C-alpha positions in Angstrom: 18.5 -9.2 -47.6 17.3 -6.6 -45.0 14.9 -6.9 -42.3 12.5 -4.7 -44.5 12.6 -6.9 -47.5 11.8 -10.3 -45.1 9.0 -8.7 -43.7 7.5 -7.6 -46.9 7.8 -10.8 -48.7 5.7 -13.7 -48.6 7.0 -15.8 -45.4 6.8 -19.5 -46.2 5.7 -21.7 -43.3 7.7 -24.7 -41.7 5.3 -26.9 -44.1 6.7 -25.6 -46.7 10.0 -25.7 -45.8 8.9 -29.4 -44.9 7.8 -29.9 -48.3 11.2 -29.1 -50.0 12.7 -31.4 -48.0 10.7 -34.6 -48.9 9.6 -34.8 -45.1 8.6 -38.7 -44.5 5.7 -37.7 -42.5 4.5 -34.5 -44.1 0.7 -35.3 -44.1 0.4 -35.7 -40.4 2.8 -32.6 -40.0 0.5 -30.6 -42.5 -2.7 -31.3 -40.6 -1.0 -30.3 -37.3 -0.1 -27.3 -38.3 -3.4 -26.6 -40.5 -5.3 -27.0 -37.1 -3.2 -25.3 -34.6 -6.1 -22.9 -33.6 -9.0 -25.0 -33.0 -6.6 -26.8 -30.5 -5.5 -23.3 -29.4 -9.7 -22.7 -28.6 -9.9 -26.3 -27.0 -6.8 -24.9 -24.9 -8.9 -21.7 -24.3 -12.0 -23.2 -22.7 -10.3 -25.9 -21.2 -7.5 -23.6 -19.3 -8.5 -19.8 -20.1 -5.3 -19.3 -21.9 -5.8 -16.2 -24.4 -5.1 -17.2 -28.0 -5.2 -14.9 -31.8 -9.0 -16.0 -32.2 -9.5 -16.1 -35.5 -13.2 -15.2 -36.8 -14.1 -18.4 -39.1 -16.0 -19.3 -42.4 -15.6 -21.0 -45.3 -14.7 -20.1 -48.7 -18.0 -20.6 -49.6 -19.3 -18.6 -47.7 -17.3 -15.8 -48.9 -17.9 -16.3 -52.5 -21.5 -16.3 -52.1 -21.2 -13.9 -49.8 -23.5 -15.6 -46.8 -25.0 -13.8 -43.9 -21.5 -15.3 -42.0 -19.7 -13.6 -44.3 -21.5 -10.3 -43.7 -22.1 -10.6 -40.8 -18.0 -10.7 -40.3 -17.2 -8.5 -43.3 -19.1 -5.8 -40.9 -17.4 -6.0 -37.8 -13.9 -6.4 -39.1 -13.8 -5.3 -42.7 -11.8 -2.4 -41.9 -9.2 -4.1 -39.3 -5.9 -5.8 -40.2 -5.8 -9.3 -40.6 -4.4 -12.1 -41.9 -6.4 -13.9 -43.8 -5.7 -17.6 -43.9 -7.3 -20.8 -46.4 -6.9 -23.9 -44.5 -7.5 -26.9 -47.3 -10.5 -29.6 -46.4 -9.0 -31.9 -48.7 -5.3 -33.5 -48.1 -2.7 -32.6 -50.4 -3.8 -29.1 -50.9 -2.0 -26.1 -50.2 -2.8 -23.6 -47.1 -3.3 -20.0 -48.9 -2.9 -17.2 -46.6 -2.2 -13.4 -46.9 -1.2 -11.3 -44.2 -1.4 -7.8 -42.7 -3.9 -6.0 -44.9 -7.3 -4.9 -44.0 -10.3 -7.9 -44.0 -11.4 -5.9 -47.3 -8.4 -5.7 -48.9 -7.2 -9.5 -48.5 -10.7 -9.9 -50.4 -9.4 -8.4 -53.4 -6.4 -11.2 -52.8 -9.0 -14.0 -52.1 -11.4 -13.3 -55.8 -7.5 -13.6 -57.3 -7.4 -17.1 -56.7 -8.4 -19.9 -58.6 -9.4 -22.5 -56.6 -12.4 -24.7 -55.6 -14.2 -22.6 -52.7 -15.4 -26.3 -51.2 -11.8 -27.4 -50.6 -11.0 -24.5 -48.0 -12.2 -22.9 -44.7 -11.3 -19.3 -44.3 -9.7 -17.7 -40.6 -10.0 -14.1 -40.4 -7.0 -13.8 -37.7 -5.9 -10.5 -35.8 -3.2 -8.6 -36.5 -1.3 -5.9 -35.1 1.9 -4.2 -36.5 2.9 -2.8 -32.8 3.6 -6.2 -31.0 6.2 -5.7 -28.7 7.0 -9.4 -28.0 7.4 -12.7 -29.7 8.4 -15.9 -28.5 9.0 -19.5 -29.4 9.8 -22.6 -26.8 9.7 -26.7 -26.1 8.2 -27.7 -23.4 9.9 -31.0 -22.3 10.5 -33.7 -20.2 14.1 -32.0 -19.6 13.0 -28.6 -19.5 12.1 -25.5 -21.3 14.0 -23.8 -23.4 13.7 -21.1 -26.4 13.8 -17.3 -27.5 11.9 -13.7 -27.1 12.3 -10.7 -28.8 11.2 -7.8 -29.2 8.5 -6.8 -31.9 7.1 -9.6 -35.2 7.4 -13.2 -34.3 8.1 -13.8 -37.8 11.8 -12.6 -36.4 11.8 -15.8 -34.7 10.7 -18.0 -37.1 12.4 -17.1 -40.2 15.9 -16.1 -38.2 16.1 -12.6 -39.5 16.2 -9.4 -37.0 17.3 -6.2 -36.0 18.2 -7.3 -32.4 19.2 -11.0 -31.4 16.9 -12.7 -29.3 17.0 -13.5 -25.8 17.7 -17.3 -25.5 16.1 -18.6 -22.3 15.7 -22.3 -20.0 14.1 -23.6 -17.2 14.7 -27.3 -15.5 12.1 -27.1 -13.7 14.1 -25.4 -10.5 16.1 -22.8 -12.3 15.4 -19.9 -15.3 18.8 -18.7 -17.0 18.7 -16.3 -19.4 21.3 -15.0 -22.2 20.2 -11.4 -21.3 19.0 -9.9 -18.3 15.6 -8.1 -18.9 13.0 -7.8 -16.3 10.1 -7.3 -18.5 11.2 -11.1 -20.3 11.7 -12.8 -17.1 8.4 -12.2 -16.3 6.6 -12.7 -19.6 8.6 -16.0 -19.8 7.8 -17.0 -16.4 3.8 -16.0 -17.3 3.6 -17.4 -20.2 4.6 -21.2 -18.9 1.9 -20.6 -15.9 -0.2 -20.9 -18.3 1.0 -24.6 -18.9 0.7 -25.9 -15.7 -2.2 -28.0 -15.8 -4.0 -28.8 -12.6 -4.0 -33.3 -12.6 -7.7 -33.0 -12.4 -7.5 -31.4 -16.4 -5.2 -33.9 -17.8 -7.6 -36.7 -19.0 -9.8 -34.2 -20.6 -6.9 -32.6 -22.3 -5.6 -35.9 -23.2 -9.1 -37.1 -24.5 -9.2 -34.1 -26.8 -5.8 -33.4 -27.6 -3.8 -36.4 -27.1 -2.1 -34.1 -24.6 1.2 -35.1 -22.9 2.2 -33.9 -19.7 5.8 -33.4 -17.9 5.9 -35.1 -14.5 5.9 -31.9 -13.0 2.0 -31.6 -14.7 3.2 -28.9 -17.9 1.9 -29.6 -21.3 4.5 -30.8 -23.8 4.9 -29.2 -27.0 6.2 -26.5 -29.3 4.5 -23.1 -28.4 4.8 -19.9 -30.1 3.1 -16.0 -28.4 3.1 -13.0 -28.9 2.1 -10.0 -26.4 0.1 -6.9 -27.8 -0.5 -3.3 -26.6 -3.3 -3.2 -23.7 -3.4 -7.2 -24.5 -1.1 -9.4 -23.1 0.4 -12.9 -23.8 -2.0 -14.4 -26.9 -0.8 -17.8 -27.8 -0.3 -17.8 -31.7 0.6 -21.8 -31.8 0.4 -25.0 -30.3 2.3 -27.6 -32.0 2.1 -31.7 -30.5 4.6 -32.7 -33.3 7.6 -30.6 -34.2 8.7 -30.6 -30.1 9.4 -34.4 -30.5 11.9 -33.4 -33.4 14.3 -32.0 -31.2 16.7 -33.6 -28.9 17.8 -32.6 -25.3 21.0 -31.8 -25.6 20.9 -28.3 -24.0 24.7 -27.6 -24.1 24.7 -25.3 -26.5 22.2 -23.0 -25.3 24.5 -20.9 -23.2 28.1 -21.6 -25.4 30.6 -21.4 -22.2 33.3 -19.8 -24.7 33.2 -16.6 -26.5 35.9 -17.0 -29.0 35.4 -14.7 -31.9 34.3 -16.6 -34.2 31.9 -19.0 -32.5 28.2 -18.8 -32.4 25.4 -21.0 -30.8 24.5 -24.5 -32.0 21.4 -25.3 -33.6 21.5 -28.2 -35.2 23.2 -30.8 -33.5 27.0 -33.3 -34.7 30.0 -32.1 -36.4 31.6 -31.8 -39.6 34.3 -30.4 -41.3 35.0 -29.2 -44.9 35.4 -26.5 -47.0 33.6 -22.9 -46.6 31.5 -21.7 -49.8 30.3 -18.3 -49.3 26.5 -17.0 -50.4 25.1 -14.3 -51.1 21.9 -15.2 -52.7 20.5 -19.2 -53.0 19.7 -18.6 -57.2 22.1 -19.3 -59.0 24.8 -19.9 -56.7 28.0 -22.4 -57.1 27.7 -25.3 -54.8 29.4 -28.5 -54.4 28.9 -31.4 -52.2 30.0 -31.7 -49.0 30.9 -27.8 -48.6 30.4 -25.5 -45.7 27.2 -23.4 -46.9 28.3 -19.6 -45.2 25.2 -17.1 -45.4 23.9 -14.3 -43.8 20.6 -16.6 -43.0 19.2 -19.6 -44.6 16.2 -19.2 -46.2 13.7 -21.8 -48.2 15.3 -21.2 -51.2 18.4 -22.2 -49.9 17.4 -25.9 -49.1 19.2 -27.7 -52.1 22.3 -26.5 -50.7 21.4 -27.1 -47.5 20.7 -31.0 -49.2 24.2 -31.0 -51.0 25.9 -28.9 -47.5 28.6 -30.9 -44.3 27.3 -28.1 -42.2 25.4 -24.5 -42.3 26.8 -21.9 -40.7 24.6 -18.5 -40.4 25.4 -14.8 -39.5 21.6 -14.5 -38.2 18.9 -17.1 -36.9 18.0 -18.7 -34.2 17.3 -22.0 -32.0 13.9 -22.6 -33.6 13.8 -21.2 -36.7 12.4 -23.1 -39.5 15.6 -23.5 -40.8 17.2 -24.6 -37.6 14.2 -27.4 -37.6 15.1 -28.1 -41.3 18.7 -28.7 -40.8 18.3 -31.0 -37.9 15.7 -32.8 -40.3 18.0 -32.8 -42.5 21.2 -33.6 -40.1 23.2 -31.4 -41.1 25.3 -29.6 -38.2 24.4 -26.0 -38.0 25.7 -22.8 -36.2 24.0 -19.9 -35.8 24.8 -16.1 -35.0 28.0 -16.2 -35.9 28.8 -12.3 -36.3 30.3 -11.4 -39.1 30.7 -15.0 -40.7 31.0 -13.5 -44.5 34.0 -11.2 -43.7 35.3 -13.5 -40.8 35.2 -16.9 -42.9 36.6 -17.0 -46.9 36.2 -19.1 -49.9 37.9 -22.2 -49.6 39.0 -22.1 -45.8 38.5 -25.5 -44.3 36.4 -25.2 -41.1 35.3 -27.7 -38.6 31.5 -27.0 -37.6 30.4 -28.4 -34.2 26.8 -28.2 -34.2 26.6 -28.7 -30.3 28.5 -26.4 -28.8 28.5 -23.5 -31.6 32.2 -23.9 -32.3 34.2 -23.5 -34.7 37.5 -23.7 -35.9 
């Protein structure tokens, strides 16, 4: 699957991935994902953090063509946006469409068979000229993540034209997988936004149940984008996701560069026969085999459940696929260049998800 095909298709959210694996804490996870911009709004008001502020209304506003709807349509109707329908009732799916003008997105809305009283609506800014995107996690042990040129879906979906830069900060020193002055500046600037003065800790704890490192940084999973003439805008602050990652950073900067090695994205070790899968649909796959593919997408989940381990040519440390592999407790190594060529069906391979090494 090429990068344009990924860009053109509906990309599943992390909640949709978790639904596929029957995640035990799905209700809490879904609620956290659905209401991320409410939390970002609070951070904006208290810390001054810029975010992709949506135009808010209800699905009923759209159906009844209220004054609220017409005001938003007048101001934003010809601008590109993501129209996001967030459920007000538990168990309902989040619905969204991206990359078209609000007027065009309304055609999609009109095709839906929903009860408009069950959803609130957000028209979220969209920009085709994203300069940089990043995902990172702040924990007691440090800050680590990835930053890429271009759209942020490259990081969440794990497909890219140019591999993202990995970064790590132990609260004293920064490490980067590539030497790029602009990337260094952006990551350091983003983290400065999250260094919270002590007088604001109590307020954020009250409003967001926020947690902080001993240095005063706001803990969590974060995403941001950089748009022309707009600087850094945060697009996610999640208080659940970051807790799903252990504090082992040994695989972020591999000490060896063997021909078949990659980067550990989910810890653990496993051994088994390789099974190369170019397309998940209809693929033959047995329990205990090592799944080798270009990159796992949500339709690979049944194979991921059976796999002893997972090896991908692309992917990232914080892609949805890596998060799901961790939750399934499957060792996973990503960014193994030409894995589909270098590994043959039936080869017995050892997968080390901590170090990224294959043998």
